[in-house]
N, C-alpha and C positions, 0 to 999 in steps of 0.2 A: 619214664623220664619226662615224656610229654605231659603226663598228668600233673607232675609237680610244677610245670611252668604255666599252669592255668592262671589267667588274670585274676587278681584279687576281687575285682568287681563282679566277675562271673559267680564266684563263690558267694558273694554278698547277695546277688540277685536270687540265687537258689535258696539261700538261707531265708530271705524275706518271703519268697513264695511258700516254702515249707512252713514257716512260722504262721503266715496268714491262713493257709489252708488248715493247719493243725489247730489254730485258735478257733476258727469257725466250727470245725467238726467237733473238737473237744468241748467247746462252749455249748453247742446245741445239745450234745449228749448230756453234759453236766447240768444244763438248764432243765432238761426233761426229767432227769432223775433227782435233781437237787430239791425241787419243790416238795414232792411227797416226803422225801427223806428228811429234809430240814424241818418241815412242819411237825413230823412225828417224833424225831429224836432230840430236838433241841427245845428246851423249855423257854417259852416266850418271856417268862419273868426274868430269866437270866440274860438272855441275849436279844430279846425283841424279835425272835425268829418267827417267821410265818411262811406260808407257801411262796409268796413273792420273794421274800428274803432268801429262801432256799434256792429259788431259780437264779437269783442274782449271784449268790455265792457259788452255786454249781457252775454257772457260766464263767465266772471269773477264774476260779481255781482250775477247773478242767480245761478251760481255754488256755491258761498259762502252761499247764502240763502238755496239752496238745501242741502249743506253739514250740515248746522246747523239743518235744519229740519230732515234730515235723522239720525243725531246723537241723537237728542232728542227722536225720535220715536223708535229707535232701542236699546237705551242704557239699557232698562229694559227687553229686550229679553233674552232668555236663550237657551243654547245648550242642546241637549239630552245627556244622559250619555255616549253613544258610541262616539259621536263627541267630548265630553269633554276629553275622554281618548286619542283620536287621537291628540287633540290640546296639551294636557299635554306631550304627547310623543314628538311632534314637539318642544315644549319648552325645553325638556330635551336634544335635539340634538343641542348643543350650536353653532356649526359652522353654521348650517342653520338658527337658531334663530337670532343670531347676524348679519348675512348677511342680513336677512329680515329687521331688524331694521335699519341697515345702509342704505340700498337701499330706504326704505320708507322715512327716514329722508332726504336723499339727494334729492329725488324726490319732497318732500314737499318744500324744500328750492328752488328748481328750479322753482316751480310754483310761488314763490314770487321773481322771478328773477329781476324784475324792481327795487327792493329795495336792491339788492345785486350786480348786474352787470348792470350798466346803465351810460350813459353820462349825464343824467339829475340829478340835485341835489335832495337830500332828503328834505332838508330845506334850505331856503335862508332868512336870517334876514337882513333887510336893512332899510333905513330911511322911506321907504314907507309902511313898514309893514312886514308881514311874508308870504312866498309863499312855496308851496309844489309841485315842478315841476314833481316829479316822480309819483305822483298819476295819475290813469287813467283819461283822459279827463281834466287834469289840463290845465289851460290857459297858453299859452306860451307868453313870453315877450321878447322884443328886448334888446340889450345891453344898449340903451339909458334909458330904463325904470329903469335899475339898476344903472344908473349913469356912464356908459361907453360910451363915445362919439365915440371913434375909436376902431376898432379891432386891433389884433396884426399886421395886414398888413397895418394899417394906413387908412383903409376905414371906411366910416360912418357905425355905428352899427345899421342898420335898419332891421336886421333879428334876429332870436332867438339867445340869448346869448350862448356862449360857457362857460359852468359852470366851467370848469377847469380854463379858463382865468379869469372868474369872481372871483373865489376863490383866485387866485394869486393877482388880483387887490385889493380886500378887505384886504388881508393880508398885502399889501404894505401900503395902506392909512388908514386902520382901520375903515372904514365906514360901515362895515357889516360883516356877517359871512355866509359861505357856507359850508354845511355838505354834502359831496359826499358819494356815495356808496363805499364799500370796493374796488371794481374794477370799476374805473370811465370811462369805455368805454362800448359802445354797440357792438353787433356782426357785425354790418354793417358799422361802422364808420372807415374811413381811417385817420390815424394819419399822416398828412402832415406837421408837424412842421419843421421849417427850420433846416437843418443840419442832418436830419434823412434819412438814406438810408436803405430801407427795402429789405429783412427781417432783423430785428435786434434781437439779442439774448435776453434772459431774463434780465430785467433791473428794479430793485426795485425803483430806483430814478424816473423813468418815469412811474412807476406802471404798466409796462408791465411784469407781473410776469412770464409768459411763452413766452415772446417775441412777435413778430408780424409775419404775413405771408408776402408773396411777394407784396401784395397790401396795406400793412400798417394796416391791421386789427388785433386787439388783439386776440392772440391764445386762451387765457384762456376764454375770452368772447364767442368766437365761440364754444369752447368745452362745456361751460356751457349751452348755448342755444341749441347746438346740442344734448346734453344729454336730455334736456326737450322735444325737438321735437321728438327725437327717442323713448323715453319712452312713450309719449302720442300716437305716431303712433303705437308702438308695443302693447299697451294695447287695443286700439280701434281695431286693427287687430285681436288680440286674442278674443275679445268679439264677433266680427262678425263671425269669423271662427267657434267659438264654437256654436253660434246660428244655423248656417247652418249645420255644421257637426253633431251636437248632434241630431237635429230634423230628418235629413235624416237617420242617423244611427239607431235611435229609430224606425222609420217606417219600415226600412228594417228588423231589428231584430225581431220586434213584429209580423208583418204580415207574414214574410217568403214567401215561395212559389214563385209565379210569381213576386210579388213585390220585393222580395229579389234578384231573378235572374236577372230581368231587371235592377234593381238598380245597381247591381255589374257590369254588362256589361257596363252600362252608365258611371260609375265611372272609369272603366278601359280605356274606349275610351277617357274620359276627361283627365286622367293622362298622356296619350301619346301625348298630344298637347305640343310642346316645349315652356316652360315658357319664357326663355330668348328671343327667337325670337318674341314672342307676345309682350313683353315689348318694344323691339326695334321698332317694327312696330307701336305700339300705340304712343310711345314717338315721333317718326319721324312724324307721322300724326298730332299730336297735335302741334308740333313745326312748321310745314309747313302751318298752317292755316293763312289766309290773315289778321287775327286780333289777337291781343294779349289777351290771357286768363289770369285771375288773378292767382297768385301763389297758393292760397288755392284750386282753382279748379283743377290745375294740381296735387296737392297732393292727392286730392280725387280720381282722375283718377288712380294714381299710387296705392293707397290703394285698389281700386276696383280690379285692375288687380291681385295684390298679393293675395287678398282674394279668387278670382275666381279659383286660381290654388293651394290653400293651404288647403281647407276644407276637401279634400278627406281622408286624414290620420285619422282625428278624426272620420269620418264616419265609418271606419273599426273597430276602437276601440269600439265605442258605439254599433255597430251591434253585435260584439262578446259578450259584456257585457249584452246586452238585451236578446240575445239568451240564455245565461246562466241563467239569473234571471227569465225569463218568465216561466221556467220549475219548479220554486219553488212552494211550496204549497200555499203560501200567495197569489199568482196571481190567482191560481185556486179558492181559497176561495173568492176572490174579484169578480171573474166572476160569481160564483154561487150566490152571493148576489146581482147580477144585476148591478155591476159597469160597466160603459161604457168605451170605449177605451181611451178617453182623461183622465178620472179619473185614470185608471190603470197606464197609462204612467206617468202622472205628479205627482200623489200622492203615487205611489208604486214603479214603476221601476226606475224613475230618482233619487229619494232619495237614493235608494240602489245601484246606480251606480255612486254616487258622487265621490267615490275614483278614478275611472277612469278619470273623468273630472279634478279633482283637481291635480292629479299626473302629468298630462301633461301640466298644465298651465305655469309653469316656463320655460319649454323647448320650448313651443310655443312662449313665449316672446323672448327667446334667438334666436330662428330661425328668428323672425322678425327683431331683431337688426342686425344680421349678414346679412340678405338679403338686408335691406335698405342701410347698409353701403357698401356692395359690389356693389349694383346698383349705388350708389353715386360715388364710385370710378371709375366706367365705364362710368360715365356721363349719366346714364339712370335713375337716382333717383330723388331726390328733386330738384325743379327748382332753379337755381342760382338767387340771392346770398344767398339762405337759408342756415343757418349754419348747417353743417353736418360733421360727423366724416369721412365719405368716401372722401369728398372733401378735408379735411385736410390731409388725408393719400395720396391722389393724389398729392397735393402740396409738401408734404414731400418727396415723391419718386422722383418727378421732381427736387427738390432742396435739394439734400442730404447734401450739405454743411450747410444748415439750419437744423441741427440735432434736434433742439427743437420742430420742427413742427411734424415730423413723430413720434418722441419719445412720445410726449404728447398725440397725437391721439391714438397711439397703447396702451399706458399705460391706458388711460381712457377706451377704448373698452375692453381691457383684464380684467381690474378690474371689470367692470360691468358684463361682461359675467361670470367671476369667482363667483361673488356674486349670480347671477341668478342660476348658476349651483349648488352651495352649497344649495340654497333654494330648488331647484328641488329635489336634493338627499334626503334632510331632509323630504320634503313633501312625497316623494315616500315611504320612510321608515316608516314615521308616519302613513300614510293612507293605508299601506299594509293590505289588508283584511285577509291575513293569520294569522295576529297577533290578530285579534279580532273576528274571526268566527270559527265555529266548523263544517262546512259543510263537509260531507264525499264525 
């Protein structure tokens, strides 16, 4: 009976947790398997499939399946009373709570970016039937397939149709209908229409709502996809940093003695290695290779470098928390009952230090966002032409007359960091152990 009276928001939180965890796990598995399978089983002539497309498709579809599975499995889970009190307190801190909702909503929308920001149509109704070009692995068609013999330059339309031109063509002759996304450009497309001199300021008629950059790419499209890439990068960064930092910190704090002493000295030595110099060396080495590496591999290299030099802070926090908790009576009782080290750490110590981990999560995400943006600005970040806020800031500073570029990038970055900071402050206050414990 008590179970049926569970608050609706609690079920929603568990559903969100299960969906996110399922999406990440399913997406990673699908991405690893989708590349080889997609490149072998799908003919590129039919669907433009490649290894990278296989990774994307596997990540999306397996991620969706994992999200649904995780949501179904976790929706009936329950929080313990202390966690419920912390979550209720977080809910009562409206600034952090609404910032969390806004950030989650924006991130979910960004994951569906191909239906919001894309130069491929959502739906094409024509005499030959109905097509959905924006769907993953949708078959591409030439202009002739849709009844356009010539492109805007007077050349034979033997390549994939420009759906904005197709929409104008159908609007003129009434032979079909094209439904475009709200922002009908992608992040890599150069708008070379006759008479346009880039960068152009915001123009609603051309649907460049935040203008274009110096190469004719839509600023809003690059901001949108830059946000998605930055958030995914920051979340993966946080996940890996926490795994390394938490485990090493737990071992140092629990065993103490020589383990703690040697661990601290090793961490101190590692912290003295200059991060920026290492990034410059690795980026230069990767760039000078006699063969071209795929962009996703370069992103993984950058992620690995940032993780290698960022896990040490979490190690110190966890070491301190474990030192404090292992002196409690419940740890001594578990040892007397014969519990082994793994059981004590995972079943007793980690659950009681969850406040430390949760409190620093938003600030770790903010650190990752600032770091990747700064590295992009210095040309040591994401490989070009990957959409990034740092690259837009660099363009804006180099072209101050195009005020919309730097202003848009700065506003986007400042807004996201403000939301993350509000969330971090609310989480820190809600999970403050002083408000829920009576330790002397």
